[in-house]
N, C-alpha and C positions, 0 to 999 in steps of 0.2 A: 802334345809336347810344347807347342807354342803357348797355349793357354796356361800350362803349368808354369812355364818360365815367367810369364806376365804376373801370375799370382805370387810367385816367390819374390819377384822384383818389388811389387807393392808391399809385400809383407815385411821384407827386411828394410825397406825404405821407411815404413811406418814406425818399426821399432827404433830405428836410428833417429828419425826425426822427433818422435815423441820424447825420446830420452833428453832431448834439448830442453824440454820444458817440465816434464813430469818425472818424479821419482818412481823407481820400481817398488811394487807393493810386496810386503812380507807378512801378510796376515796369516795366522794358523789355518790350515785346511782341515775340514772334517771334524773340527772341535765341537761344533754345534750340530744338533740334529733338527729336523723340521719340527716346528712347535705345535702342529695340529695333527690329530690322529685321523688323517685322511690323505688322499693323493696330493702330493705337492702341486700347488698351482698359485698364480698371482693375479690379483685384481689390480694392483698398482705397485710400482717399484720405487726404489730410493731416488730422490731427486726429481720426481715427477712434478710438473708445474701446476701449482694451485693458486687460488686467489691469495695474494699477499704472503705466501710461504712456499717453501719447497715441501714435498711429501718426504717425511723424515724417516721412513722405514719401508717394510714390505707389508702390503695388505694381503694376507694369506687367505686363499679361498676356503670357505666352509660349505660349498655346494648349496648356497642360499639357505642354509639351515642354521639354527641356534642349538646350543647345548651339545656341541661336539667336544671331545676331550682336548684341553689345551695342556701341553706337556713341557716340563722344564727342558730347555734346549741343551743344558749341560749341568754338571754338578755345581752346587753353590748353596747360598742361603738367601731367603727372602729379606730384602733390606728395606723396602718401602711398599706401601699400598696407598694408592690415591683414589678417591671417589668424588665425582663431580657430575653435574647435570649435563655438561657439555664437554668438549675436548676428548680426552681418553675415556671418559665414563668411569668404569670400574677397571683399574689397572694394577698390575703386580710388577715389581722390580726385583730381579735376582742378581746378586753379585757373585762373580765366578773367580776361582783362584788365579786365572790368567790375566787379571786386571781389567776385565770387561764387565759390563752390566747388561742384562737383557731386559727388555720391556714387553709386556703382553697386555694389550688394551682392548676396550669395548667388550669386556667380559660380563658374564652373568655371575652366578654364585661361585665363590672360591671353594676350594676343597674344605671339608667340614671343619677341621681344626682351625684353619685360618679364618674361615667365615665366623666361627664362634668368637675368636679373638677380636676381630674387627667390629663385630656387633657390640661386644662389651666396651670397646673404646668409644663407639658412637654414643652409648648411653652414659659413659663416664664423662665425656666431653659435652654431651647434650647438643651434638651436631651430626647432621647427616653427611655434609661435605667435609671430608677429612683428608689430611696428608700425614700419614703415619710413618715415622721412622721406627723400625722394628729392631730390637737387639739382635745381633749377629747369630747367636746360638739357638735362637728360639724356634726358627723353622728351617731346618736343614733339608735340602731337596737333592735328589739324584737325577742324573740325566734320564729323561724319558718318563719321569714321574708325573702323574696327574696333579695339576695345580688349580684348575678352574674349568668351568664350562664356557664355551665360546658364546658370544651374544651380539648385541647390536646397540650397546649403551653409549651415552655421550654423543659426540658429534658424528657418529657413524651414520651413513646413509643406507646401509644394508648389512646383513650379517656377514662378518669376517672377523679375523684377528689381526690387529696391527702389531707388528713385531719389529723391535729395534735392537741393535747392538751398539753399546756406548763404551767409550773409554771411561772407566770408573773415576779416575783421578781428575780428568778435565771436563767430563760429562759431554764430550764431543760425540756426535752421533756418527758412526761408521757405516759405510755401505755394506749391508749384510751379504750381498751376492759376491763380495770379495773373499768370503770365508768358505767357499766351496759348497754351499747349500744345493740340494738336488733339483735344480731347475735347468732342464735341458734347453739349449739355445744354439741353433745354428743358422739364425735368421739375421741378416744384415739390417741396420736401420734404413729408414726411408727419409730422403731429403725432399721436402715438398715445395719449398719456395726459398728465394734469396731476396734480401732487402739491402739497399745501398743507402748510406748516410753521408751527408756533406758535413764533416766534423769541424768546419769553421763556425757552425751554428750549434746551439743546444739541440739535443734529440727531442726535447719537448716542444721546440718551436720550428719543426719541419715535419713534412710527411715523407717517409722514405720511398724511394723508387722500388717497386716490387717486380722481380724478374721471374717469369715462368720457366720451369725447368723441364728437360726431357732426359731420358736415359738411353744412351746409345753404347752398345758393346760393354755394358756393365758400368759405365761411368756417366754421372750426371753432368749436363751441360746446359747453359742458357739457350733457350730458343732464339735464334738469331746470331748465335756464336759469341763474338767478343762484346765487351761492355765499354762504352765510352762515357767519361764523366767530365765535368767542367769545373772541378775543384782540385786544389793541391793537397787536400786532406780527406781521406775516406776511410770508412769502416763498414763492416758487413754484419748482418744477422741472418739466421736461418730459422725455418720451421722444419722440425724433424721429429719422427717418432720411431719407436723400436717395438718389436714384437718378439715373443718367445715361441719356440717350436710347439706346434699344436694349438696355439692360441691366437685369436683374432683381436685380442684386447690391446689397444694402443698404449704404450708406456713411454716414459721419458728416456732420452738418450744419455749415455754415460759420459761421453767425451767428444769434444770437437776441437779441431785446431786449423788455423788458417796459415798458409805458407805463401810467401812472396819470393818468386824465383828459387823455390826449393829451400828457403830459409824460413824456419819457424818464426812467426810473428807473435801470435797470441793464441790462447785456447783456454777452455774450461774442462774441469774434470770433477764429476760427482763422487768424490772419494769420501769426504767427511764434512759435515756441516754442524755447527752448534745451534741451539735454539736462539742464542743471541744473534746469530747471523742469518737465520732462515728468512727474515723479511727482506734481505738483500736480493731475493728473487725479483723484487720490483726494480732493481738496477740491472739485473741479468736480462730482463725482457724489455721490449719496447712497450712501456706501460701505457703510453698515450694511445698506440694503436689498439691494444687489447681493450682499453677502457672504452673505445668507440665501437666495440663489437668485433674487431678484427682478430686475426689469429695470434697465437703465441709466436713472437719473433725473438729468438735467443741471440743476444749480442755476442759476437766472437771476441770483442775487445771490451775491457772494463770502462765504465763511465768514470769521470774524474772523481766522484764521490764514493766509489766502491772500494772498500778497504780489503784489498787482497781477496781472501775467501777462496772461491773455486777457481779463480783466474790465475794464469801464469803468463808472463810476457818475457820476451827475450831481451838481452841487453841492447841489441841493435834497434829494438822497437819497444822502448820502455812504457809507452802509453798504449801500445797495441794498435796504433793508427798507421796506415800506409800513406806515405808522403809521395807526391807525384810532381813531375816537371812536364812542361809542354812537349807533346809529341814523344813522350816516353812510354814504352810498353812494359807491362809486368805480367808474368805468368803466375796466376793465382790458383792455388790448390786448397780445397777444404776437405778435411778428412773427418768423418763421423764414425764413432765406434761404440759398441756395447761392452759389457764386462768381459765377455768371452772373446773379445778382439774380432768379432765380426764387423767388417768395415764397409762404408760407402764413401765414394770420392766424387767431388764436384770440381771441375777445372774450367777455366776460361782465361782469355787474354783481357787484361784491363789496360786501357790507355786513356790519355787526355789530350784534347786539342781545343783550340779556341778558349784556352784557360781564362776564366773570368778573374782579372786581377783586381779584385775588390778588397778594399780595406774595411774590415768589419768593425764598425763603430757601435758600441753598446751604450745606450743612454737610458735614462729613466731609472726607476726603482728596481735595481737588479739584485736578486738574491742568488748567491753563489755557494757551491759546495766547499766544505772544509773551511767555512767561516761562520761566525755567530751573526745571524741576520736578524735585525730588529725593525719592527713597524710600531709606530706610536702616534696617536692623535688624542684629542680631548675625550674621546669616547671609547676608543679601542686600543688595546696594547697586546702584542704577542711578540715572541722571538723564537727563532729556531736554533737549537744547539749546533755546535760545530759539525757534528756528524749526521745531521738530519737530512741533508740533500744529497742527491746523486749527480745532478747536472744543474746548470744555471737556468734562470727564467726571469722574465719581467713581471713583477708582482702587480696584481690589480685587486682593489678592495672597494666595496660599496656599502654605504650606510642606507639601509632599506627602511629605517624608521622603526619605532616600537621596540627598541633594544634589540634590533635584528641587523646582522652584518653578513655580507658575502665575502669570504676570504678566498680569493683567486678561484680556481676550479679544480675538478678531480683528475685533470690530466697530469698533474705533478704529484708523485707519491712522496710521502714523508716517512723517514726511517724511525724517528724517535718521537715520544710524546713531547708536546710542547704546551706551555701555559697560555691560555687565552683569557684576557681580562676585559670585561665590559663594564663601563661606568653606568650606574643607575641609582636612582633615589627611590627606595621602597620604605614603607612604614616599618617601625621597629618590630611590630608583631610579625611582619613578613620576612625579615632578613634570614631566618633560618629555614624558610620554606621555598627558597629560590632554586630552580633547576635550570641548567643550560641544555638546550635542545640543539642537536646537530642533524642536519640533513646532507648526506653525502652518498653519491651513487644510488640515489632513490631509496636510501634506508635511513631510518630515524634512530638516533641514540640519545639517551638522557643521562645526565650526571648531576649530582648535587653541586651547586656553585657556592663556594665559600666566600664570605664577605670580609674584605679588608678595606676599611675606610671608604666604603661605597663602590669599590671595585670588586666585581663578582668573578671568581676564577675557577676554571676547570681545566683538566689536561685532556687533550686529544692528540691524534696523529694522523689526521686527514684534513685537507682543505675542504670547505663547503660552506653551508649557511648555518649561522649560529644565532640563537635567540634565547633571551632570558624569560623565564615564565614563573609565576607563583603557583605553587601546588598545595592546595588545601584538601584535595580529594583523596580519601582513604582507598585502600584496595577493595576490590570486589571478591567476595568468597561465597561459594555455594557447594553443597554436597553432591556427590555423584552416586550412581549405582543404587538408587533407591534409599540411601541413608537420609533420615529426617528425625526430628524431635519425636521421642517416644517409641521409635522403631524397635522391633525384636529382630536382631540380625541372624538368629538361628546359628547355623554352622558356617556362616560366611567367613572367609579367610582374610578379607581385606576391607578397609574403610578408606574412601578416597574423597578428595576435594579438589575443585578447580579454583585457582586464584589468579587475578589479573589486576593490572594497574594502569592508569593513564600514562605513567612514565615507563611502561613495559616491564621494568625490573622489580621483582619481589625481593626485598632486602632480606627478610627472614620469615619463616613459617614454622610455628611451634605448636605442637599438640600435647595436651595433658589429659590423661585418663585418671580419674579420682585423685587429681592433684599432682600426679607423677608424670614427668616428661616421657613421651613415647616417640618411637622412631618413624617419622614420616619421610619417606624417600621421594626423590623427584628426578626424573630422567628426561633430557631434552627439554627441560623447562616447561613441561606439561603438567599433568595432574600430580598432586601430592598424595602418596599411598602409604597407609599403615598396614603392614602384614600382622594380623592378630597374633600375639605371642603371650608369654607368661604374665605380662603385666595386665592382661585382659581376660581373667578367668570367667567361667560361667557365673551369671548373676546380673544384678543391676549396676549400671555405671553412669558416670558423668564424663562428658568430653568437652574440653575447652580448647578452642582454636584461636591463636593470636597471630596476625599477619601484619607485617610492617613494610612500608615502602622506603624509597631513597631518603626522604626528608623526614621520616619519623611519623607519618600519618598511620594510624593503627585501626584495624578492624578486628573486633573480637566477636566470636560466636560460641554459644553454649547449647549443649544438647544432653539429653538423658536417653539412654538406650539399654536394652537387655540382651545378653547373650546366653 
């Protein structure tokens, strides 16, 4: 009886407290069915934390297999088809009468009529990578209709179907689990650790204090009890995961709110996120800690450069920061919940004594959020747009010689692309062959550098090391699977080539059989594959391959073969 009373108290407290920050959801229930013809199960949920982005839908289990039936989640019509080597791979978008759009990604072949139409468009446009807008009445689908085979195409790391529900008008992605999909869940989230920040300083220029937690009588508490700080401005972050009934797979949490003396301060809710907003994940987490190999720490209060999004703050705490006075105690409560309102609670006493009465003086080249920040000297120029930063930091740059510059470090994330200009004198013959190489987080990227009066410019959105290089080297191309000059391919169904370049990126790959363009596909930026079709009937043929890199260096190969 006592346990039931405690449960009811917390339940009604949470409903009342959350209503201070979050609006009640009114999404239609049971409008959509599960989109895969198998027992419903999740690999990942909406809002799960990923490098540089939130996971923007549900990853539906396909039992580790490909070519399961993918089904239309509701009545509607196919509005778009996208095909790419990365990202969603092969994807279908269906518009529904209730003003939503569903997305199905990482697919293999579409259902026959759609596959035939898409292939015809590939040949018409002479492009494999396409974004097709399809007339509304061309492909009408019914709820539960087969639309494609599941796969592992694009950026997928294993067989599954990525499923999204979007607001058609705004293209905002909505949390699919708010629509009553059949995922059983009676498991509360786990709160793994607590982090404390002195908000007199930038979060990028401090190391948070990590507090180990224990669970007693169903409530999480810091080991050691109360928490003492020496600052008058403090915020918190947590590491937390969620699981579903019958699954050990760790997923992201839906909602977390911090309370000061039972007054809601700030919180986040994974209700809806647009693709324009998904990179704000880097403001939601302690980016520096994660970049140094630490855990995901989710801020409970927005950073100064976070534009609303998933956060809500109360009018009494507009910046989500808790302000303290000497020898003042605060009862702090953090409530973490999933979509089904399974909750976990962390409580502790927060107080300050021996308050450090420091006047924080910022000097040097300080870049600040919500400002246009500019750096310029005789050899390097760049500026960050107004919404590029989430928190302030002291900029550092280094001229390493040989047209190479180090711009700060990877502990500070950038939200928007920004122009980087490097001054250099190259011969007229080389001006169109210059590329800018970036090294950030131990990864290399290359982009063509455009020349304007000797300043070579590219757009990036990471700090790191930048270097100008001249590229005269054409791509490398060679046949696979035994294909060679004069070969008889018999009944082989495919012809494949590998292509690579010193700048990593292959700008274009085109194949022509007997002078006519044919469809070479490419998944995960690996081999280019032609599935033998009507444009290659039995008999003798010529094959011409043309491959181009970022700055227009071309490799051409010619073959004769018999089928």
